[in-house]
Jmol script that loads the backbone (N, CA, C; Angstrom):
load data "model"
ATOM      1  N   MET A   1     105.359  37.235  28.977  1.00  0.00           N
ATOM      2  CA  MET A   1     104.057  37.857  29.375  1.00  0.00           C
ATOM      3  C   MET A   1     104.065  38.642  30.502  1.00  0.00           C
ATOM      4  N   SER A   2     103.007  39.313  29.873  1.00  0.00           N
ATOM      5  CA  SER A   2     102.884  40.456  31.071  1.00  0.00           C
ATOM      6  C   SER A   2     102.443  40.189  32.689  1.00  0.00           C
ATOM      7  N   LEU A   3     102.700  41.255  33.578  1.00  0.00           N
ATOM      8  CA  LEU A   3     102.601  40.696  34.974  1.00  0.00           C
ATOM      9  C   LEU A   3     101.056  40.639  35.310  1.00  0.00           C
ATOM     10  N   ASN A   4     100.205  41.216  34.381  1.00  0.00           N
ATOM     11  CA  ASN A   4      98.918  41.153  34.764  1.00  0.00           C
ATOM     12  C   ASN A   4      98.501  39.531  34.654  1.00  0.00           C
ATOM     13  N   VAL A   5      98.888  39.071  33.396  1.00  0.00           N
ATOM     14  CA  VAL A   5      98.450  37.997  33.091  1.00  0.00           C
ATOM     15  C   VAL A   5      99.062  36.748  33.932  1.00  0.00           C
ATOM     16  N   LEU A   6     100.213  36.771  34.408  1.00  0.00           N
ATOM     17  CA  LEU A   6     100.580  36.110  35.406  1.00  0.00           C
ATOM     18  C   LEU A   6     100.028  35.856  36.690  1.00  0.00           C
ATOM     19  N   PHE A   7      99.479  37.320  37.381  1.00  0.00           N
ATOM     20  CA  PHE A   7      98.877  37.238  38.257  1.00  0.00           C
ATOM     21  C   PHE A   7      97.362  37.062  38.086  1.00  0.00           C
ATOM     22  N   LEU A   8      96.768  36.949  36.927  1.00  0.00           N
ATOM     23  CA  LEU A   8      95.856  36.199  36.538  1.00  0.00           C
ATOM     24  C   LEU A   8      95.567  34.783  36.433  1.00  0.00           C
ATOM     25  N   LEU A   9      96.922  34.320  36.366  1.00  0.00           N
ATOM     26  CA  LEU A   9      96.944  32.479  36.219  1.00  0.00           C
ATOM     27  C   LEU A   9      97.132  32.227  37.629  1.00  0.00           C
ATOM     28  N   ARG A  10      98.003  32.823  38.309  1.00  0.00           N
ATOM     29  CA  ARG A  10      98.018  32.344  39.641  1.00  0.00           C
ATOM     30  C   ARG A  10      96.960  32.270  40.346  1.00  0.00           C
ATOM     31  N   ASN A  11      96.001  33.733  40.024  1.00  0.00           N
ATOM     32  CA  ASN A  11      94.808  33.743  41.096  1.00  0.00           C
ATOM     33  C   ASN A  11      93.513  32.753  40.496  1.00  0.00           C
ATOM     34  N   SER A  12      93.766  32.373  39.257  1.00  0.00           N
ATOM     35  CA  SER A  12      92.966  31.134  38.352  1.00  0.00           C
ATOM     36  C   SER A  12      93.557  29.539  39.527  1.00  0.00           C
ATOM     37  N   PHE A  13      94.661  29.521  39.244  1.00  0.00           N
ATOM     38  CA  PHE A  13      95.042  28.303  39.761  1.00  0.00           C
ATOM     39  C   PHE A  13      94.820  28.121  40.976  1.00  0.00           C
ATOM     40  N   VAL A  14      95.035  29.290  42.056  1.00  0.00           N
ATOM     41  CA  VAL A  14      94.534  29.417  43.753  1.00  0.00           C
ATOM     42  C   VAL A  14      92.935  28.962  43.699  1.00  0.00           C
ATOM     43  N   LEU A  15      91.930  29.833  42.810  1.00  0.00           N
ATOM     44  CA  LEU A  15      90.836  29.401  42.752  1.00  0.00           C
ATOM     45  C   LEU A  15      90.623  27.889  42.743  1.00  0.00           C
ATOM     46  N   LEU A  16      91.121  27.579  41.745  1.00  0.00           N
ATOM     47  CA  LEU A  16      90.877  25.705  41.151  1.00  0.00           C
ATOM     48  C   LEU A  16      91.300  25.025  42.573  1.00  0.00           C
ATOM     49  N   ILE A  17      92.343  25.365  43.003  1.00  0.00           N
ATOM     50  CA  ILE A  17      92.842  24.478  44.162  1.00  0.00           C
ATOM     51  C   ILE A  17      91.678  24.751  45.283  1.00  0.00           C
ATOM     52  N   SER A  18      91.395  25.764  45.403  1.00  0.00           N
ATOM     53  CA  SER A  18      90.093  25.931  46.684  1.00  0.00           C
ATOM     54  C   SER A  18      89.172  25.501  46.369  1.00  0.00           C
ATOM     55  N   LEU A  19      88.647  25.436  45.509  1.00  0.00           N
ATOM     56  CA  LEU A  19      87.289  24.702  44.636  1.00  0.00           C
ATOM     57  C   LEU A  19      87.582  23.367  44.724  1.00  0.00           C
ATOM     58  N   MET A  20      88.599  22.509  44.473  1.00  0.00           N
ATOM     59  CA  MET A  20      89.212  21.171  44.685  1.00  0.00           C
ATOM     60  C   MET A  20      88.925  20.986  46.367  1.00  0.00           C
ATOM     61  N   LEU A  21      89.484  21.654  47.386  1.00  0.00           N
ATOM     62  CA  LEU A  21      89.459  21.213  48.404  1.00  0.00           C
ATOM     63  C   LEU A  21      88.072  21.563  49.411  1.00  0.00           C
ATOM     64  N   ILE A  22      87.504  22.270  48.527  1.00  0.00           N
ATOM     65  CA  ILE A  22      85.932  22.521  49.101  1.00  0.00           C
ATOM     66  C   ILE A  22      85.069  21.323  48.556  1.00  0.00           C
ATOM     67  N   ILE A  23      85.323  20.765  47.452  1.00  0.00           N
ATOM     68  CA  ILE A  23      84.578  19.686  47.366  1.00  0.00           C
ATOM     69  C   ILE A  23      85.026  18.529  47.666  1.00  0.00           C
ATOM     70  N   ILE A  24      86.375  18.270  47.628  1.00  0.00           N
ATOM     71  CA  ILE A  24      87.060  17.178  48.700  1.00  0.00           C
ATOM     72  C   ILE A  24      86.379  17.021  50.218  1.00  0.00           C
ATOM     73  N   SER A  25      86.192  18.345  50.827  1.00  0.00           N
ATOM     74  CA  SER A  25      85.720  18.461  51.914  1.00  0.00           C
ATOM     75  C   SER A  25      84.536  18.028  52.403  1.00  0.00           C
ATOM     76  N   GLU A  26      83.500  18.443  51.459  1.00  0.00           N
ATOM     77  CA  GLU A  26      82.143  18.114  51.569  1.00  0.00           C
ATOM     78  C   GLU A  26      82.056  16.264  51.272  1.00  0.00           C
ATOM     79  N   SER A  27      82.729  16.014  50.417  1.00  0.00           N
ATOM     80  CA  SER A  27      82.138  14.387  50.242  1.00  0.00           C
ATOM     81  C   SER A  27      83.168  13.825  51.169  1.00  0.00           C
ATOM     82  N   ALA A  28      84.076  14.448  52.035  1.00  0.00           N
ATOM     83  CA  ALA A  28      84.074  13.474  53.255  1.00  0.00           C
ATOM     84  C   ALA A  28      83.413  14.054  54.563  1.00  0.00           C
ATOM     85  N   GLY A  29      83.056  15.095  54.230  1.00  0.00           N
ATOM     86  CA  GLY A  29      81.919  15.378  55.361  1.00  0.00           C
ATOM     87  C   GLY A  29      80.765  14.472  55.051  1.00  0.00           C
ATOM     88  N   THR A  30      80.322  13.980  54.003  1.00  0.00           N
ATOM     89  CA  THR A  30      79.111  13.200  53.495  1.00  0.00           C
ATOM     90  C   THR A  30      79.404  11.750  54.050  1.00  0.00           C
ATOM     91  N   LYS A  31      80.750  11.514  53.903  1.00  0.00           N
ATOM     92  CA  LYS A  31      81.300   9.692  53.936  1.00  0.00           C
ATOM     93  C   LYS A  31      81.192   9.919  55.488  1.00  0.00           C
ATOM     94  N   LEU A  32      81.845  10.729  56.254  1.00  0.00           N
ATOM     95  CA  LEU A  32      81.292  10.716  57.964  1.00  0.00           C
ATOM     96  C   LEU A  32      80.254  10.691  58.731  1.00  0.00           C
ATOM     97  N   LYS A  33      79.473  11.482  57.896  1.00  0.00           N
ATOM     98  CA  LYS A  33      77.864  11.572  58.515  1.00  0.00           C
ATOM     99  C   LYS A  33      77.312   9.871  57.832  1.00  0.00           C
ATOM    100  N   GLU A  34      77.771   9.723  57.049  1.00  0.00           N
ATOM    101  CA  GLU A  34      77.274   8.176  56.528  1.00  0.00           C
ATOM    102  C   GLU A  34      77.623   6.794  57.482  1.00  0.00           C
ATOM    103  N   GLU A  35      79.327   7.366  57.941  1.00  0.00           N
ATOM    104  CA  GLU A  35      79.646   6.145  58.946  1.00  0.00           C
ATOM    105  C   GLU A  35      79.064   6.372  60.354  1.00  0.00           C
ATOM    106  N   LEU A  36      78.530   7.736  60.628  1.00  0.00           N
ATOM    107  CA  LEU A  36      77.871   8.196  61.928  1.00  0.00           C
ATOM    108  C   LEU A  36      76.768   7.545  62.243  1.00  0.00           C
ATOM    109  N   VAL A  37      75.840   7.646  61.155  1.00  0.00           N
ATOM    110  CA  VAL A  37      74.780   6.988  60.896  1.00  0.00           C
ATOM    111  C   VAL A  37      74.723   5.498  60.808  1.00  0.00           C
ATOM    112  N   LEU A  38      75.737   4.897  60.268  1.00  0.00           N
ATOM    113  CA  LEU A  38      75.826   3.404  60.662  1.00  0.00           C
ATOM    114  C   LEU A  38      76.314   3.083  62.145  1.00  0.00           C
ATOM    115  N   LEU A  39      77.055   3.885  62.246  1.00  0.00           N
ATOM    116  CA  LEU A  39      77.602   3.490  63.926  1.00  0.00           C
ATOM    117  C   LEU A  39      76.406   3.448  64.920  1.00  0.00           C
ATOM    118  N   SER A  40      75.664   4.469  64.802  1.00  0.00           N
ATOM    119  CA  SER A  40      74.800   4.704  65.644  1.00  0.00           C
ATOM    120  C   SER A  40      73.509   3.641  65.842  1.00  0.00           C
ATOM    121  N   ILE A  41      73.169   3.214  64.353  1.00  0.00           N
ATOM    122  CA  ILE A  41      72.436   1.967  63.961  1.00  0.00           C
ATOM    123  C   ILE A  41      72.993   0.449  64.763  1.00  0.00           C
ATOM    124  N   PHE A  42      74.051   0.174  64.618  1.00  0.00           N
ATOM    125  CA  PHE A  42      74.930  -0.382  65.293  1.00  0.00           C
ATOM    126  C   PHE A  42      74.868  -0.434  66.708  1.00  0.00           C
ATOM    127  N   GLU A  43      74.673   0.383  67.075  1.00  0.00           N
ATOM    128  CA  GLU A  43      75.039   0.750  68.635  1.00  0.00           C
ATOM    129  C   GLU A  43      73.040   0.512  69.236  1.00  0.00           C
ATOM    130  N   GLN A  44      72.549   0.689  68.396  1.00  0.00           N
ATOM    131  CA  GLN A  44      71.190   0.665  68.862  1.00  0.00           C
ATOM    132  C   GLN A  44      70.827  -0.837  68.821  1.00  0.00           C
ATOM    133  N   GLU A  45      71.142  -1.290  67.827  1.00  0.00           N
ATOM    134  CA  GLU A  45      71.128  -2.729  67.502  1.00  0.00           C
ATOM    135  C   GLU A  45      71.874  -3.699  68.790  1.00  0.00           C
ATOM    136  N   GLN A  46      72.883  -3.436  69.361  1.00  0.00           N
ATOM    137  CA  GLN A  46      73.522  -3.666  70.413  1.00  0.00           C
ATOM    138  C   GLN A  46      72.584  -3.463  71.574  1.00  0.00           C
ATOM    139  N   ASN A  47      72.265  -2.455  71.619  1.00  0.00           N
ATOM    140  CA  ASN A  47      71.482  -1.979  72.782  1.00  0.00           C
ATOM    141  C   ASN A  47      70.190  -2.975  73.101  1.00  0.00           C
ATOM    142  N   ILE A  48      69.453  -3.258  72.073  1.00  0.00           N
ATOM    143  CA  ILE A  48      68.137  -3.868  71.457  1.00  0.00           C
ATOM    144  C   ILE A  48      68.871  -5.584  72.058  1.00  0.00           C
ATOM    145  N   SER A  49      70.055  -5.839  71.344  1.00  0.00           N
ATOM    146  CA  SER A  49      70.162  -7.410  71.939  1.00  0.00           C
ATOM    147  C   SER A  49      70.559  -7.490  73.491  1.00  0.00           C
ATOM    148  N   LYS A  50      70.974  -6.558  74.085  1.00  0.00           N
ATOM    149  CA  LYS A  50      71.473  -6.595  75.219  1.00  0.00           C
ATOM    150  C   LYS A  50      69.905  -6.521  76.244  1.00  0.00           C
ATOM    151  N   ILE A  51      69.072  -5.770  75.743  1.00  0.00           N
ATOM    152  CA  ILE A  51      68.115  -5.672  76.460  1.00  0.00           C
ATOM    153  C   ILE A  51      66.998  -6.811  76.438  1.00  0.00           C
ATOM    154  N   LYS A  52      67.315  -7.577  75.173  1.00  0.00           N
ATOM    155  CA  LYS A  52      66.722  -8.596  75.001  1.00  0.00           C
ATOM    156  C   LYS A  52      67.077  -9.936  75.771  1.00  0.00           C
ATOM    157  N   ASN A  53      68.554  -9.834  75.907  1.00  0.00           N
ATOM    158  CA  ASN A  53      68.967 -11.173  76.494  1.00  0.00           C
ATOM    159  C   ASN A  53      68.648 -10.802  78.067  1.00  0.00           C
ATOM    160  N   ARG A  54      68.451  -9.503  78.714  1.00  0.00           N
ATOM    161  CA  ARG A  54      68.274  -9.354  80.224  1.00  0.00           C
ATOM    162  C   ARG A  54      66.772  -9.850  80.394  1.00  0.00           C
ATOM    163  N   ASN A  55      66.053  -9.664  79.342  1.00  0.00           N
ATOM    164  CA  ASN A  55      64.740  -9.953  79.230  1.00  0.00           C
ATOM    165  C   ASN A  55      64.418 -11.714  79.335  1.00  0.00           C
ATOM    166  N   PHE A  56      65.431 -12.160  78.418  1.00  0.00           N
ATOM    167  CA  PHE A  56      65.121 -13.714  78.636  1.00  0.00           C
ATOM    168  C   PHE A  56      66.099 -14.321  79.648  1.00  0.00           C
ATOM    169  N   ASN A  57      66.914 -13.571  80.485  1.00  0.00           N
ATOM    170  CA  ASN A  57      67.728 -14.225  81.627  1.00  0.00           C
ATOM    171  C   ASN A  57      66.798 -13.981  82.919  1.00  0.00           C
TER     172      ASN A  57
END
end "model"
wireframe off; spacefill off
backbone 0.3
color backbone group
């Protein structure tokens, strides 16, 4: 194989790996956002229950 073909294959491989990493990081970011939203909702529910307990006492 010529040197140009080897460089083309290497660059294609690097591009493929880069795209895979971008996709993985995007999906991880989405998952993290979902978990943060759920945590926020849970904390709000905890705060509401604390306020209700204070009002009943």
